[in-house]
VOGU-3710 file (C-alpha; in Angstrom, 3 decimals, decimal comma):
1> mttqdrardw> -184,377/18,028/-28,304  -188,864/18,334/-28,764  -191,161/18,213/-31,395  -191,745/21,770/-31,175  -187,957/22,632/-31,483  -187,256/20,466/-34,217  -190,101/22,372/-35,988  -189,206/26,011/-34,620  -185,559/24,766/-36,643  -187,462/23,854/-39,455
11> lddyaarldd> -189,780/26,882/-40,109  -186,385/29,245/-39,155  -184,671/27,027/-41,399  -187,939/27,755/-44,273  -187,668/30,898/-43,709  -184,086/32,119/-44,253  -184,403/30,004/-47,459  -187,417/32,457/-48,512  -185,510/35,335/-47,164  -181,846/33,993/-49,678
21> vaaraeqagt> -184,505/33,585/-52,566  -185,776/36,986/-51,857  -183,001/38,322/-51,863  -181,277/36,692/-55,297  -184,586/37,239/-56,941  -184,820/41,369/-56,452  -180,697/41,313/-57,017  -181,900/39,211/-60,511  -184,533/41,740/-60,942  -181,742/44,312/-61,203
31> emaavtgtar> -179,990/42,979/-63,277  -182,403/42,161/-66,094  -183,671/45,370/-65,906  -180,142/46,526/-66,884  -180,039/44,138/-69,905  -179,958/45,368/-73,771  -178,498/44,055/-76,703  -177,374/46,662/-79,101  -176,504/45,194/-82,761  -175,369/47,340/-86,280
41> srdgsvtvtv> -176,222/46,327/-89,332  -173,642/44,758/-92,127  -174,008/47,537/-94,337  -174,150/50,461/-90,998  -177,821/51,294/-92,097  -179,541/50,659/-89,239  -178,306/49,816/-84,945  -180,899/48,371/-82,871  -181,403/48,335/-79,732  -183,693/45,890/-77,254
51> epsgalldvv> -184,272/44,248/-74,205  -183,773/40,375/-73,522  -187,253/39,940/-74,496  -187,059/41,874/-77,719  -189,032/44,799/-77,205  -187,220/47,714/-78,907  -185,441/50,505/-76,730  -183,814/52,697/-79,676  -183,323/52,405/-83,941  -181,095/54,617/-85,264
61> fspaaasitr> -180,633/55,110/-89,256  -177,243/56,048/-90,132  -177,137/57,860/-93,347  -176,255/54,856/-95,725  -180,322/54,175/-95,113  -180,938/56,624/-97,720  -179,299/55,031/-99,829  -181,198/51,488/-99,663  -184,949/50,756/-100,809  -187,290/50,772/-97,740
71> erlaeqllgt> -187,935/46,576/-98,265  -184,094/46,387/-97,933  -183,740/48,640/-94,887  -186,998/46,691/-93,484  -184,696/43,813/-93,884  -181,949/45,279/-92,186  -184,168/46,596/-89,189  -185,347/43,392/-88,434  -181,832/41,492/-89,222  -180,354/43,806/-86,875
81> aaearrqaaa> -183,620/43,430/-83,953  -182,964/39,454/-84,188  -179,268/40,283/-83,611  -179,389/42,216/-81,116  -182,159/40,320/-78,810  -179,909/37,010/-78,753  -176,771/39,475/-77,619  -179,356/40,785/-74,727  -181,207/36,875/-74,212  -177,227/35,718/-73,534
91> eaveaaerlw> -176,016/39,131/-71,497  -179,203/38,010/-69,437  -179,048/34,515/-68,883  -175,412/34,738/-67,851  -176,349/37,348/-65,595  -178,987/34,823/-64,008  -176,414/31,858/-64,071  -174,537/33,632/-61,092  -177,480/34,102/-59,244  -179,524/31,124/-59,511
101> gadsatmsll> -176,097/28,196/-61,265  -176,351/26,892/-64,136  -177,908/23,966/-64,079  -181,644/25,110/-61,934  -184,949/24,918/-62,665  -184,754/28,056/-62,860  -182,232/28,720/-65,293  -184,509/25,896/-67,476  -187,481/27,803/-67,213  -185,817/31,314/-68,050
111> rasltgpaq> -183,692/29,745/-71,113  -186,533/28,887/-72,313  -188,167/31,472/-72,240  -184,973/34,179/-73,989  -183,833/31,566/-76,411  -186,156/29,378/-76,636  -186,861/25,291/-75,897  -183,594/23,118/-75,745  -180,681/25,905/-75,827
//
């Protein structure tokens, strides 16, 4: 095999690996776009749906919300949103692990961005 043949084989292999990474990244993007977390407060006054980043997608106040103070409702909202974010982050990590492998560098970065360092 000539040097030119080896170089061509290396380039072909590299291009195939890039295509694989691009396909997995597209699949990950599709799966991540569908990930949400929904939680309901213990007293049932609020239900929150968020993205893995914590961005609010939906907030629903039940009739029970009218019977608690605004301060308590705010506490319920914040706590419930945090729980929904934890759920969404866990789901996002699980989806990404299926694509990238649990021990990959990609997963280390994703886990840190979604759940914080050392988790």
